[in-house]
ZAMI-139258 format. One line per 3 residues: number of its first residue (from 1); for each residue x, y, z of N, C-alpha, C, O. Coordinates in pm, 1 decimal, decimal comma. Each point is the difference from the previous one (the first is absolute). Layout:
# ZAMI-139258
NUM = X Y Z X Y Z X Y Z X Y Z ~ ...
***
This chain:
# ZAMI-139258
1 = -1437,4 -3738,1 -10245,5 -58,1 134,1 11,4 -145,0 -7,1 -38,9 -84,4 54,4 71,2 ~ 51,2 -119,2 -181,6 -138,1 -9,6 -43,6 -83,7 -76,1 101,9 -117,5 31,3 19,1 ~ 176,2 -130,1 45,9 -71,9 -83,5 98,5 -28,1 91,8 125,2 -106,7 -9,8 60,7
4 = 202,0 96,5 -24,4 -21,0 88,6 110,3 -107,1 100,5 -30,1 -84,2 28,3 85,2 ~ 85,4 27,0 -206,0 -112,3 92,2 -39,7 -132,3 -68,7 8,2 -98,1 59,8 44,2 ~ 92,5 -180,9 -84,4 -126,8 -77,7 -2,4 -51,9 -18,2 142,5 -120,1 9,2 25,5
7 = 214,3 -35,6 68,1 -36,0 -19,8 142,9 -57,0 132,1 53,7 -98,7 -0,5 73,6 ~ 162,4 116,1 -111,3 -53,6 127,0 46,0 -144,9 25,3 -52,0 -85,0 51,3 72,7 ~ 62,2 -86,0 -190,7 -134,6 23,2 -59,4 -98,2 -98,0 62,6 -107,9 41,4 42,2
10 = 141,6 -169,5 -34,8 -96,3 -99,1 47,9 -22,9 8,2 148,5 -112,2 -17,8 47,3 ~ 221,7 45,7 29,4 -18,6 7,6 148,5 93,6 109,6 53,3 110,4 -30,1 45,6 ~ -153,4 156,6 -50,8 81,0 105,2 43,5 36,8 -5,2 149,9 106,6 46,5 40,4
13 = -193,4 -101,8 37,6 19,3 -13,5 144,9 119,4 -94,9 23,3 80,2 23,2 90,4 ~ -68,4 -128,5 -170,7 113,4 -94,2 16,2 129,7 72,5 -24,6 97,8 -22,7 71,3 ~ -94,3 109,4 -170,4 117,8 74,7 -34,1 37,7 94,3 116,3 115,9 4,2 41,5
16 = -212,3 69,3 9,4 19,9 90,5 108,2 50,0 -73,5 129,7 94,1 41,1 67,7 ~ -166,2 -152,9 -40,6 37,7 -76,5 123,1 140,2 -51,8 -9,9 74,3 -1,1 98,1 ~ -37,6 -42,1 -217,5 144,9 -50,3 -19,8 99,4 111,8 28,6 97,9 -19,9 71,9
19 = -123,7 138,1 -128,6 93,8 116,4 20,8 3,7 42,0 144,3 106,0 32,6 53,4 ~ -219,5 -33,2 9,5 -1,5 44,5 140,7 76,5 -101,9 88,9 72,8 38,5 91,4 ~ -91,6 -171,0 -121,3 74,6 -104,1 75,4 146,4 12,0 -25,0 80,3 -18,5 91,4
22 = -42,3 49,6 -214,7 143,5 13,7 -39,0 65,4 123,7 68,0 115,6 -4,6 42,0 ~ -195,5 117,7 -32,5 54,3 120,0 62,9 20,7 -24,2 154,3 97,4 45,3 60,2 ~ -193,6 -118,0 -2,7 14,4 -31,5 139,6 127,8 -82,4 28,8 71,6 23,3 97,4
25 = -48,1 -116,4 -183,5 120,0 -81,7 12,2 125,6 73,7 -25,8 93,5 -6,3 79,8 ~ -87,9 80,8 -196,4 121,9 73,1 -38,0 37,1 110,3 100,8 117,4 22,6 29,4 ~ -218,8 43,7 21,3 27,6 116,7 89,9 3,2 -44,8 147,2 15,4 85,4 87,3
28 = -28,8 -210,9 -56,8 4,5 -49,6 135,1 -107,0 62,8 89,8 26,4 39,6 113,6 ~ -141,8 -32,4 -165,9 -115,2 58,7 73,0 -79,2 -101,9 77,3 3,3 -118,4 -33,8 ~ -76,0 160,7 138,4 -79,5 -95,2 75,9 -137,3 -18,8 -62,6 -65,7 -101,2 24,4
31 = 20,5 199,3 -106,4 -128,0 -14,9 -69,6 14,2 44,3 -143,0 97,2 68,9 -30,8 ~ -188,8 -104,2 -60,6 7,0 40,9 -131,3 -29,4 160,9 -9,5 -87,7 52,3 68,8 ~ 163,9 16,1 -154,5 -14,2 140,7 -6,8 -114,6 43,1 -93,5 22,7 53,3 -108,6
34 = -141,4 -77,4 152,8 -118,9 30,4 -86,5 -17,6 155,8 -11,2 -50,7 51,2 -99,9 ~ 91,9 16,0 199,5 -12,2 148,5 0,7 142,4 58,0 23,4 59,2 -11,0 107,5 ~ -8,2 74,9 -219,6 135,0 60,4 10,9 -4,8 147,6 -23,3 -75,2 45,4 -86,2
37 = 151,9 31,6 158,9 11,6 145,3 -24,6 144,4 36,8 -17,9 88,5 -52,2 67,8 ~ -65,3 144,3 -161,6 138,9 36,9 -31,2 7,3 152,2 -2,0 -83,9 67,2 -59,8 ~ 190,1 -12,8 129,1 24,4 141,1 4,7 116,8 51,9 -76,8 104,3 -64,9 -7,3
40 = -119,6 178,3 -48,9 109,9 66,4 -72,0 -4,0 154,1 24,1 -107,8 59,3 5,5 ~ 220,6 0,6 7,8 16,7 146,9 18,6 36,4 59,9 -135,3 70,2 -62,6 -79,4 ~ -119,0 186,2 53,0 40,6 76,0 -114,7 28,2 145,4 38,5 -84,6 71,2 54,0
43 = 210,5 -30,6 -85,5 30,5 143,2 22,6 99,5 42,2 -103,8 116,5 26,6 29,8 ~ -165,3 -20,4 -156,7 89,2 38,0 -114,4 62,5 135,5 29,2 -70,0 97,9 25,8 ~ 204,2 -93,4 -30,4 76,8 123,2 20,1 -34,7 62,2 135,9 14,0 120,7 19,7
46 = -59,8 -206,1 74,0 -22,5 44,0 137,8 -118,0 89,0 23,1 -9,2 65,1 104,1 ~ -84,9 -60,3 -202,0 -114,4 88,4 14,8 -127,7 -81,7 17,2 -10,9 -113,2 -47,2 ~ -85,2 174,2 116,3 -136,0 -61,8 14,0 8,5 -146,0 40,5 -51,2 -83,4 -74,7
49 = 109,5 46,6 182,9 13,7 -140,2 36,6 -138,7 -65,7 19,9 -86,1 54,5 69,0 ~ 67,6 -168,7 -129,1 -122,3 -81,3 15,3 34,3 -142,0 13,0 114,8 -38,7 -21,7 ~ -214,4 -44,7 58,1 21,3 -141,6 4,9 -123,8 -74,3 -56,7 -110,3 54,5 -4,4
52 = 131,7 -174,6 -36,7 -113,0 -80,9 -54,0 -6,8 -134,0 67,7 101,0 -62,0 33,3 ~ -225,6 18,8 -13,9 -24,6 -136,6 54,6 -90,9 -69,9 -96,3 -113,5 42,9 -21,1 ~ 164,2 -157,1 -41,9 -89,0 -77,3 -90,5 -40,8 -130,3 68,2 71,6 -51,8 85,6
55 = -179,6 3,5 -122,3 -60,1 -118,6 64,8 -26,8 -110,2 -99,9 -61,6 22,3 -104,3 ~ 108,9 -142,6 137,3 -33,4 -111,9 -87,9 -81,5 -103,2 80,6 32,9 -31,7 114,3 ~ -135,6 -17,4 -174,7 -84,2 -104,8 62,8 12,6 -129,9 -89,8 -30,8 2,5 -119,1
58 = 74,1 -107,1 177,6 12,9 -125,0 -74,9 98,3 15,1 -115,3 -19,2 -59,2 -106,3 ~ 121,1 135,7 126,1 102,3 16,4 -106,4 -27,7 96,2 -104,2 80,2 16,8 -91,9 ~ -201,8 55,1 101,2 -38,4 95,4 -101,9 -22,1 134,5 57,1 -33,1 10,7 118,1
61 = 49,8 97,6 -197,3 -20,9 134,5 44,6 -143,5 30,0 43,5 -93,0 -33,3 -73,4 ~ 72,1 93,4 186,7 -127,5 42,0 48,0 -1,4 149,8 5,1 13,8 60,4 106,4 ~ -31,5 3,0 -229,2 28,8 140,4 -21,7 -92,4 96,8 86,7 37,4 113,2 30,8
64 = -154,6 -163,4 4,4 -88,2 82,3 84,4 55,0 19,8 141,0 -40,2 89,7 74,0 ~ 138,1 -181,7 -39,3 64,8 10,6 131,6 132,7 79,2 2,4 58,4 20,8 106,4 ~ -12,5 22,3 -223,5 127,1 76,4 -7,2 -20,9 126,5 76,7 -111,5 51,6 7,9
67 = 222,2 0,5 50,8 -4,7 122,8 75,9 129,2 79,3 -27,4 109,7 -54,5 -11,9 ~ -131,7 193,8 2,3 109,7 94,2 -6,1 16,7 68,1 140,0 -95,6 18,1 75,5 ~ 220,7 17,3 -47,5 22,3 75,0 121,6 87,8 124,8 -34,5 104,2 -11,8 -64,5
70 = -149,3 127,8 108,6 83,8 113,3 -2,7 79,1 3,5 132,8 -61,7 -10,7 106,0 ~ 192,9 25,1 -107,6 78,5 -6,3 120,4 -23,8 127,4 83,8 16,3 112,0 -48,4 ~ -55,5 -133,0 175,4 -43,9 111,8 82,2 106,2 41,5 105,0 9,7 117,9 33,9
73 = 66,8 -211,0 15,6 85,5 28,7 120,0 143,1 8,9 -26,0 79,1 22,2 91,6 ~ -40,3 -39,4 -218,9 141,8 -9,8 -35,2 40,3 123,6 -82,6 -64,3 31,1 -100,3 ~ 169,2 38,2 142,0 53,0 113,9 -76,5 103,6 -47,9 -98,6 94,8 -67,6 40,0
76 = -108,8 99,8 -168,3 95,6 -36,8 -103,7 -7,0 -144,6 -31,7 -79,7 -73,2 58,8 ~ 165,5 27,3 -155,1 -1,7 -134,3 -47,9 69,0 -92,3 98,0 122,8 -0,1 8,8 ~ -198,8 -77,9 64,4 51,1 -97,2 94,0 -78,1 -131,1 -11,6 -103,7 -16,8 64,2
79 = 152,0 -72,7 -143,5 -72,1 -118,7 -34,0 -30,0 -85,2 125,3 -107,3 -59,3 10,2 ~ 203,0 53,7 85,3 -18,2 -82,7 116,1 -111,9 52,5 86,6 -89,9 -74,5 39,2 ~ 95,5 206,2 -8,5 -104,1 53,2 86,1 -138,3 3,3 -71,4 -103,6 -18,4 64,0
82 = 104,0 41,1 -192,1 -120,1 -4,5 -77,5 -66,5 -137,7 3,3 -121,5 -12,1 16,0 ~ 203,2 -89,0 -31,4 -51,9 -140,9 9,9 -61,6 -26,4 136,5 -108,9 -56,8 8,2 ~ 177,1 97,1 100,2 -49,8 -14,4 132,3 -137,2 64,4 18,1 -89,7 -57,5 61,6
85 = 75,0 181,3 -118,1 -126,2 72,7 15,0 -108,7 -70,5 -68,4 -105,6 -22,1 59,2 ~ 126,4 -17,3 -189,0 -119,0 -52,0 -73,1 -40,7 -138,4 43,7 -118,1 -34,1 -6,4 ~ 215,7 -49,5 52,4 -37,6 -132,9 49,8 -80,9 14,5 127,3 -97,4 -72,3 20,9
88 = 138,7 168,4 66,9 -70,5 22,5 122,6 -142,9 47,7 -38,2 -97,4 -51,6 54,8 ~ 84,5 143,2 -142,2 -129,2 59,8 -32,6 -91,2 -105,4 -58,0 -117,8 -6,6 35,1 ~ 170,6 -75,8 -123,5 -79,7 -107,5 -65,1 -58,8 -94,2 99,2 -121,2 -21,8 0,2
91 = 204,5 -36,3 86,1 -50,4 -107,3 84,9 -69,1 50,8 129,5 -75,4 -73,6 63,7 ~ 103,3 202,7 -25,8 -72,1 54,0 108,4 -146,8 20,6 -44,9 -93,8 -16,9 77,9 ~ 78,5 53,5 -204,8 -135,1 22,8 -50,1 -72,5 -132,1 -15,2 -117,6 -9,9 34,9
94 = 185,1 -91,7 -86,3 -65,0 -130,8 -16,9 -42,8 -50,4 137,0 -111,9 -49,4 14,1 ~ 195,5 59,9 85,4 -31,6 -44,1 133,6 -118,0 79,7 58,0 -94,4 -57,4 54,4 ~ 101,7 188,7 -67,1 -108,9 83,4 53,1 -137,0 -27,4 -64,8 -103,9 11,4 65,1
97 = 105,8 -48,8 -198,3 -119,0 -21,8 -71,7 -33,7 -157,1 -1,4 -94,0 -42,3 -67,4 ~ 169,3 -36,1 139,4 -20,0 -143,3 11,0 -8,7 -65,5 -140,9 -83,3 -87,6 -23,3 ~ 170,1 131,9 -68,7 11,6 -53,9 -127,2 99,1 -114,9 -0,6 93,4 0,8 80,1
100 = -110,3 -103,3 -170,3 94,8 -108,2 -1,9 142,8 43,6 -27,5 22,1 90,0 -81,0 ~ 74,3 -151,3 145,9 139,3 32,0 -22,0 61,1 -98,7 -101,7 -48,6 -112,8 -8,7 ~ 151,9 149,2 -68,0 62,2 -91,2 -95,8 73,3 -105,1 72,0 32,0 12,3 118,2
103 = -3,0 -125,5 -196,3 88,0 -105,6 52,8 145,2 37,4 -24,1 90,6 -47,5 68,5 ~ -69,9 136,5 -170,6 134,5 27,6 -35,1 9,3 150,2 -41,4 -82,8 52,7 -74,4 ~ 190,8 12,7 128,9 35,4 138,6 -42,4 135,1 -5,6 -75,6 94,7 -61,7 48,6
106 = -85,8 124,9 -165,2 124,4 11,4 -73,8 39,5 145,6 -1,5 -78,2 87,0 -38,1 ~ 202,5 -61,4 80,6 56,5 134,0 -2,5 97,3 9,5 -117,4 90,6 -82,3 -13,4 ~ -110,2 183,4 -71,7 87,3 19,7 -109,7 127,3 66,6 52,4 1,0 119,3 30,4
109 = 107,7 -199,4 -20,2 117,9 55,0 57,7 77,9 -107,6 84,9 -51,8 -109,2 23,2 ~ 165,1 139,1 18,1 85,1 -94,7 68,8 -14,7 12,6 153,6 -107,1 32,8 51,1 ~ 214,8 -59,1 18,1 -4,4 -11,5 149,4 -49,2 128,4 64,1 -74,1 -3,5 98,3
112 = 116,1 119,5 -155,1 -34,9 127,1 62,2 -149,1 23,5 1,5 -57,3 30,2 104,7 ~ -9,6 -44,3 -225,8 -139,2 18,5 -6,1 -73,6 -100,9 80,6 -98,6 34,0 65,3 ~ 142,4 -158,6 -66,8 -66,1 -105,3 78,2 8,2 36,1 144,2 -102,6 -8,6 67,5
115 = 215,5 48,6 -12,7 11,2 32,2 138,3 -91,6 114,6 42,2 -55,8 1,0 109,7 ~ 42,2 97,5 -202,7 -91,7 114,9 31,2 -143,5 -45,5 2,6 -77,3 46,2 83,9 ~ 37,4 -139,2 -176,9 -134,7 -50,3 3,4 -31,4 -82,3 127,2 -111,7 -0,2 51,7
118 = 216,6 -69,2 -5,1 -12,7 -86,3 119,3 -21,2 85,1 128,4 -63,9 -47,0 94,1 ~ 117,1 171,5 -89,6 -21,8 88,3 111,3 -148,7 20,5 15,3 -50,1 -4,6 112,3 ~ -22,0 26,7 -218,5 -140,5 25,6 5,7 -81,6 -131,2 31,4 -100,0 5,6 71,6
121 = 142,5 -117,6 -123,7 -60,7 -126,1 24,6 16,1 -31,1 151,5 -93,9 -47,9 63,6 ~ 211,0 75,1 -8,3 18,2 -19,2 142,5 -88,0 91,5 82,8 -60,2 -41,9 98,8 ~ 53,3 168,2 -140,6 -76,7 105,1 75,7 -146,6 -36,9 1,8 -70,6 35,7 94,2
124 = 22,4 -106,3 -195,5 -140,6 -34,4 -3,7 -23,0 -145,2 55,2 -112,0 -50,5 -6,3 ~ 217,7 -15,2 59,7 -18,7 -133,1 55,6 -25,5 -108,1 -104,5 -63,7 -101,6 27,9 ~ 112,6 124,6 -144,4 -31,7 -102,4 -115,6 110,4 -92,1 -26,0 -14,8 -88,0 -84,8
127 = 133,4 100,9 155,3 116,7 -90,0 -28,1 -47,5 -142,2 26,5 -58,3 -30,4 104,0 ~ 85,1 -54,2 -200,4 -40,7 -139,3 14,6 -143,6 -32,6 -48,7 -38,5 -115,6 -17,4 ~ -35,8 222,5 -2,7 -139,3 -20,9 -44,9 -12,1 14,9 -155,5 -92,0 -52,9 -62,4
130 = 190,0 127,6 3,6 4,6 20,8 -141,7 142,6 -27,6 -48,0 95,3 54,5 55,8 ~ -80,1 -135,3 -154,9 133,6 -20,9 -55,3 43,7 123,3 -81,5 -83,9 57,1 -69,7 ~ 203,7 -15,9 74,5 48,9 118,2 -69,1 141,4 -29,4 -54,3 88,1 -51,2 69,0
133 = -73,4 87,3 -197,1 130,3 -14,1 -66,3 36,7 124,2 -81,7 -87,6 74,9 -43,1 ~ 216,1 -54,3 22,5 39,4 109,7 -90,6 61,8 -61,0 -128,5 61,4 -106,5 5,9 ~ -77,3 172,7 -119,3 62,0 -44,2 -125,6 88,8 106,0 -52,2 -48,1 108,9 -31,5
136 = 174,9 -133,5 20,2 105,5 92,2 -51,7 12,9 -22,9 -152,0 22,2 -112,2 -45,5 ~ -37,2 223,9 -33,3 -11,1 -9,1 -141,9 127,3 -59,8 -69,8 -14,1 -77,7 -94,4 ~ 131,8 111,8 138,0 117,9 -36,2 -77,5 8,4 -142,8 -32,1 13,0 -37,5 -116,5
139 = -20,6 -50,6 224,4 13,4 -139,4 -27,1 -121,1 -77,9 38,8 4,4 -121,7 18,2 ~ -117,5 196,7 -5,3 -128,6 -61,1 40,8 16,1 -77,9 129,6 -51,7 -111,2 11,0 ~ 123,0 167,3 89,1 26,9 -67,0 128,5 -125,5 22,1 88,0 -60,1 107,5 1,0
142 = 23,6 -215,4 73,2 -113,7 10,2 89,4 58,2 -3,4 139,3 73,2 -91,3 38,2 ~ -110,5 200,0 40,1 55,4 13,6 135,7 -114,0 -29,4 99,7 -115,4 37,2 -21,4 ~ 153,6 -106,7 132,9 -89,6 -38,3 105,2 43,4 68,9 126,5 119,0 23,6 20,5
145 = -215,2 9,5 65,9 35,8 64,9 128,3 92,4 -92,8 80,0 -23,4 -119,6 17,7 ~ 133,5 187,4 30,4 93,4 -77,3 86,6 88,4 -95,6 -69,7 73,7 -72,8 66,4 ~ -75,5 67,4 -200,2 87,2 -96,2 -76,6 88,6 80,3 -90,0 -50,9 66,6 -90,2
148 = 179,9 -68,7 109,2 96,3 76,4 -81,1 27,1 -59,0 -133,5 55,7 64,8 -88,6 ~ -95,7 -190,2 73,7 25,4 -67,5 -129,2 -129,9 1,6 -85,1 -101,0 -57,1 40,8 ~ 104,3 119,9 -153,6 -123,7 8,1 -89,4 -33,3 -130,4 -59,9 83,0 -90,7 -5,8
151 = -205,2 79,7 -39,6 -50,3 -115,7 -70,2 3,2 29,6 -149,9 -40,5 108,3 -42,1 ~ 86,8 -200,6 -37,0 2,2 20,2 -145,2 -90,0 -101,7 -61,1 22,5 -119,3 19,9 ~ -124,5 158,9 -94,0 -87,7 -96,9 -64,1 47,3 -17,7 -144,6 63,4 87,5 -59,2
154 = -98,5 -208,2 4,1 31,4 -22,4 -140,8 -68,0 114,1 -81,0 -115,2 36,0 24,2 ~ 192,4 18,9 -121,6 -54,1 111,4 -76,4 -122,9 -38,0 -83,9 -75,2 87,3 -43,3 ~ 55,9 -213,7 21,5 -115,0 -45,8 -79,0 -122,6 -43,7 90,7 -106,5 -35,8 -50,2
157 = 127,3 40,6 180,6 -102,4 -42,6 89,1 -128,1 80,2 1,0 9,1 122,6 -5,9 ~ -128,4 -180,8 12,8 -121,6 77,4 -3,7 -13,2 88,1 124,9 -60,4 107,1 -5,1 ~ 118,3 -153,9 119,2 -4,1 81,7 116,4 74,1 131,4 -24,1 -51,6 105,4 37,0
160 = 166,6 -107,5 -95,6 74,6 123,6 -23,5 -73,7 89,3 -103,1 1,4 122,8 8,5 ~ -64,3 -189,3 -103,9 -74,1 77,8 -104,0 -115,4 78,5 64,9 -26,6 114,4 -36,9 ~ -41,8 -177,9 134,6 -114,5 65,1 69,7 55,0 115,9 77,5 -57,6 108,8 0,3
163 = 172,1 -131,8 67,4 62,3 112,1 84,8 42,5 116,3 -91,8 -20,4 116,9 32,7 ~ 76,3 -149,6 -141,4 47,3 106,5 -97,4 -118,7 76,8 -57,1 5,1 120,9 -22,5 ~ -110,9 -196,0 0,5 -126,0 62,2 -51,5 -55,4 99,6 108,0 -41,5 111,3 -32,4
166 = 42,6 -153,8 155,7 -42,3 91,8 109,7 87,5 121,7 10,4 -46,6 113,6 8,4 ~ 178,1 -141,7 -9,3 95,5 111,8 6,3 -13,8 101,5 -113,6 1,7 121,3 20,8 ~ -15,4 -176,8 -143,1 -13,4 87,6 -115,5 -134,4 79,2 5,7 -3,9 119,0 -31,3
169 = -101,8 -185,6 70,5 -133,8 69,8 20,9 14,0 114,9 99,2 -47,6 110,9 -24,1 ~ 115,4 -140,2 138,6 10,9 107,9 101,1 83,1 116,0 -55,7 -29,2 116,5 26,7 ~ 133,6 -149,8 -104,5 79,3 107,5 -52,9 -77,0 82,4 -102,5 4,9 123,0 1,2
172 = -76,5 -192,8 -90,3 -77,3 65,6 -98,4 -115,7 92,3 60,6 -24,2 112,8 -42,9 ~ -40,2 -170,4 141,4 -111,9 70,6 71,0 57,9 123,9 67,1 -56,8 108,7 -11,2 ~ 170,7 -123,9 81,8 58,4 107,9 70,0 50,9 108,1 -88,4 -20,4 117,9 28,9
175 = 85,7 -153,2 -135,3 56,8 94,3 -98,4 -116,9 85,1 -66,8 13,0 120,9 -19,0 ~ -124,3 -189,4 -14,2 -113,2 69,7 -59,1 -56,9 102,3 96,8 -34,6 111,4 -39,4 ~ 25,4 -148,7 163,7 -48,1 98,8 100,0 97,1 114,3 16,5 -37,4 116,7 12,1
178 = 162,1 -154,4 -12,2 104,4 104,6 24,3 -5,5 102,8 -115,3 0,5 120,6 24,7 ~ -5,7 -168,7 -150,4 -8,3 90,3 -109,4 -128,2 86,9 2,7 7,0 118,1 -34,2 ~ -120,2 -171,9 72,8 -121,1 81,1 13,9 20,4 108,5 101,9 -37,0 115,7 -19,3
181 = 98,6 -157,9 131,1 18,4 99,2 106,2 95,9 109,3 -37,2 -19,8 116,8 33,5 ~ 124,2 -155,7 -103,2 97,6 103,2 -48,8 -64,9 94,2 -99,3 19,5 121,6 2,3 ~ -99,8 -185,1 -91,9 -73,0 81,0 -102,0 -99,0 93,9 64,8 -10,7 115,8 -40,0
184 = -61,2 -163,2 138,6 -97,9 81,6 73,0 70,7 109,3 72,9 -47,4 113,5 3,1 ~ 161,2 -145,2 56,4 79,2 104,2 72,6 47,3 106,4 -91,3 -9,5 118,3 32,8 ~ 61,4 -156,2 -149,2 48,3 95,5 -96,1 -117,5 88,0 -56,0 16,1 120,8 -17,7
187 = -131,0 -182,2 -8,9 -117,7 75,4 -41,6 -47,8 96,0 100,9 -33,5 113,9 -32,7 ~ 28,9 -158,9 162,8 -46,5 84,7 106,6 92,9 124,1 9,4 -45,7 113,7 11,8 ~ 177,0 -141,0 -17,7 99,5 108,3 5,4 -19,3 99,8 -111,2 4,4 121,3 20,7
190 = -26,0 -175,1 -139,2 -17,4 87,6 -119,4 -133,6 79,6 8,1 -8,6 114,7 -43,8 ~ -92,7 -179,2 100,5 -135,9 67,2 17,5 11,8 107,6 102,4 -50,1 111,0 -18,0 ~ 119,7 -145,3 131,0 17,4 94,6 107,5 71,6 124,2 -45,5 -23,4 107,2 55,8
193 = 108,5 -116,6 -153,2 73,5 116,8 -49,6 -83,9 91,3 -81,9 42,9 111,4 -30,2 ~ -164,2 -154,0 -8,4 -87,1 83,8 -82,8 -85,8 90,3 91,1 -78,3 -48,4 81,7 ~ 95,5 181,2 -98,3 -80,3 94,2 81,1 -155,4 -29,6 -12,7 -52,8 -16,0 -110,1
196 = -11,7 10,2 220,3 -144,9 -17,5 -4,3 -47,6 -146,9 2,7 -120,3 -25,8 2,0 ~ 217,4 -72,5 -1,9 -34,9 -140,4 2,5 38,6 -49,7 143,6 118,4 -12,2 31,4 ~ -209,6 -13,2 45,7 22,4 -44,3 141,5 -24,6 -147,9 18,1 -31,1 -72,3 -94,7
199 = 46,2 28,1 221,4 -14,2 -144,5 29,1 -140,0 -47,5 -30,8 -16,4 -111,3 -50,0 ~ -85,0 190,5 77,6 -141,9 -49,2 -26,6 -19,0 -30,3 -148,6 -66,6 -96,7 -36,9 ~ 128,3 183,9 -50,5 -13,5 -20,1 -148,3 70,3 -127,2 -35,8 -53,2 -78,7 -78,3
202 = 172,1 54,4 132,6 79,6 -116,8 -37,2 -77,1 -125,6 41,0 -8,9 -95,9 -76,6 ~ -47,3 97,4 199,2 -74,5 -120,3 43,9 -114,7 -27,0 -89,5 -25,0 -114,7 -37,0 ~ -50,7 225,0 -1,6 -122,8 -16,8 -85,3 42,0 -55,0 -128,7 -69,4 -88,8 -49,6
205 = 181,7 133,1 -15,0 39,1 -53,7 -132,1 42,5 -147,7 15,4 -40,1 -83,4 -81,2 ~ 120,5 50,0 183,8 41,8 -136,1 13,1 -114,3 -92,5 31,4 -1,1 -113,7 -47,2 ~ -93,4 157,2 123,7 -119,8 -83,3 33,9 -76,8 -30,0 -124,5 -46,8 -112,5 -17,3
208 = 31,1 212,7 -74,2 -75,4 -18,8 -119,0 74,5 -90,4 -105,7 -57,0 -91,3 -59,8 ~ 181,4 122,8 43,2 74,5 -75,2 -110,7 55,3 -131,0 46,8 45,7 -80,3 -81,4 ~ -48,3 55,5 212,7 40,0 -130,3 65,2 147,8 -25,3 -1,4 49,7 -68,0 89,8
211 = 26,4 120,2 -189,8 140,0 -24,4 -1,4 71,3 117,2 -54,4 -58,0 83,0 -69,9 ~ 185,8 -74,7 101,7 85,1 109,0 -46,6 8,1 -3,2 -151,6 -5,0 103,5 -66,3 ~ 17,3 -222,9 13,3 26,4 -16,0 -149,7 -129,3 52,2 -74,3 9,8 66,9 -102,9
214 = -121,0 -97,4 154,3 -123,0 45,0 -71,8 -11,7 154,9 7,4 -40,5 65,0 -96,3 ~ 76,8 -9,6 211,7 -3,3 142,8 14,4 99,6 68,5 -95,7 -29,7 102,8 -60,8 ~ 148,0 -163,7 50,0 98,6 56,8 -90,4 -44,9 -0,2 -143,8 40,8 85,7 -78,5
217 = -127,0 -184,1 41,9 -42,2 -14,4 -136,9 -129,3 71,6 -32,7 -44,7 4,5 -114,6 ~ -15,1 52,6 222,0 -125,9 66,7 -17,5 15,9 132,3 -77,0 103,8 65,8 6,4 ~ -212,7 -28,7 -80,9 -1,1 126,2 -78,8 -43,1 112,0 90,9 -50,8 -23,2 109,6
220 = 71,6 146,3 -156,0 -42,8 119,7 74,1 -146,2 -6,6 16,8 -47,1 34,2 108,5 ~ -34,9 -76,8 -209,7 -144,2 2,4 11,3 -45,4 -100,4 108,7 -91,4 27,1 77,9 ~ 157,5 -141,6 -76,1 -32,4 -100,5 103,1 24,7 47,0 143,0 -76,7 -26,0 92,7
223 = 192,6 99,0 -80,6 37,6 51,2 131,8 -100,5 118,6 40,8 -41,1 12,2 115,4 ~ 7,2 69,4 -214,7 -88,4 108,4 27,5 -136,8 -39,6 58,1 -59,6 69,1 82,6 ~ 15,6 -182,8 -130,8 -129,0 -54,0 41,3 2,1 -29,5 155,2 -103,2 2,2 67,2
226 = 217,9 -27,8 -19,2 13,7 -37,8 142,1 35,1 120,4 89,7 -53,6 12,9 110,1 ~ 143,9 75,5 -157,5 44,3 108,8 86,6 -21,0 141,6 -56,0 43,0 99,2 58,8 ~ -110,8 -93,4 -175,1 -25,1 120,7 -61,6 109,1 39,2 -104,0 113,2 -48,0 5,1
229 = -151,7 135,7 -97,6 88,8 33,4 -111,6 125,7 73,0 39,2 108,1 -20,9 -55,2 ~ -127,5 112,4 158,5 122,0 86,0 33,4 107,2 -84,6 66,5 118,8 24,1 -21,7 ~ -157,0 -121,8 101,7 102,9 -88,3 64,6 53,0 -95,5 -100,6 117,0 -37,1 8,6
232 = -195,8 -5,5 -104,2 44,8 -89,0 -105,1 103,5 66,2 -87,4 94,3 -66,5 -43,0 ~ -107,4 193,5 15,1 92,9 71,5 -82,4 135,8 10,2 77,7 108,2 -14,2 -56,9 ~ -121,0 39,1 188,3 124,7 5,0 80,1 80,9 -134,5 -7,5 106,1 -11,8 61,3
***
C-alpha cells in the first residue's frame, strides 16, 4: 500500500494510466474510458423528479462538467421514461455544440434503465460509438446491451471502485438538487399564500439571496432592504 501511494506521488500519470488500462480490460472496452459520464434519477416520494449527470476525466471527478436535469416530458415518477429523456437531452446537446462525447456511459440501474437509455442512444445514432453499461445496486451487477448475463467484478477491483464512486457521486449530486428543488417549491408555495407577495417579489428575493436556505435564514431587516418593510413584515 505504501509503495502504491509512493507511485501516486512520484508519477501520478502512471497511476492513472494503469487504472485506465485496467478499466478497458475489465469492462471489455475498445478504448480507455478517459471520459466517463454517469446518470442517476431522483424522485423522493414521487415529487419533483430530477436527474443528475456526473463527469469523470481520467478517473477523477470533473465537477465543472456536472449537470442537473429537471424532468420536462414525464408525468409522475417514471424512472425509465425519465432516463430516456435526460440521456437524449444530454447527448443531443453535446452533438449540437460539437462537444466531445464520453468513451463510457454508466446508468445507475439495471436492465430497465439501461434499455431506456439505449432508446435515446439509438435515436441519436450513437449505438456503437459510445460504450454504455448499467449497474444494479443490489449485487453490483454490470449489464451490457443485448447481454442477459451480467458481469460481476471482484469487489476489491479498482475498476469497480471507480464505478461505485461515479454512481455515488451521481446519487449525491442528484439528491442535493432534488432537496433544493423541493425546498424551493415549498417556500414558493408558502410565499404565494401570503397576501401581497407575488411572483415578482419571490424572484427578487431568490435572486438576491441566491438560495432558499439563505432566504429562510434572513432577518426581517435584511429582507426589507430588498423588498421594503411592509413586504418583509408579511
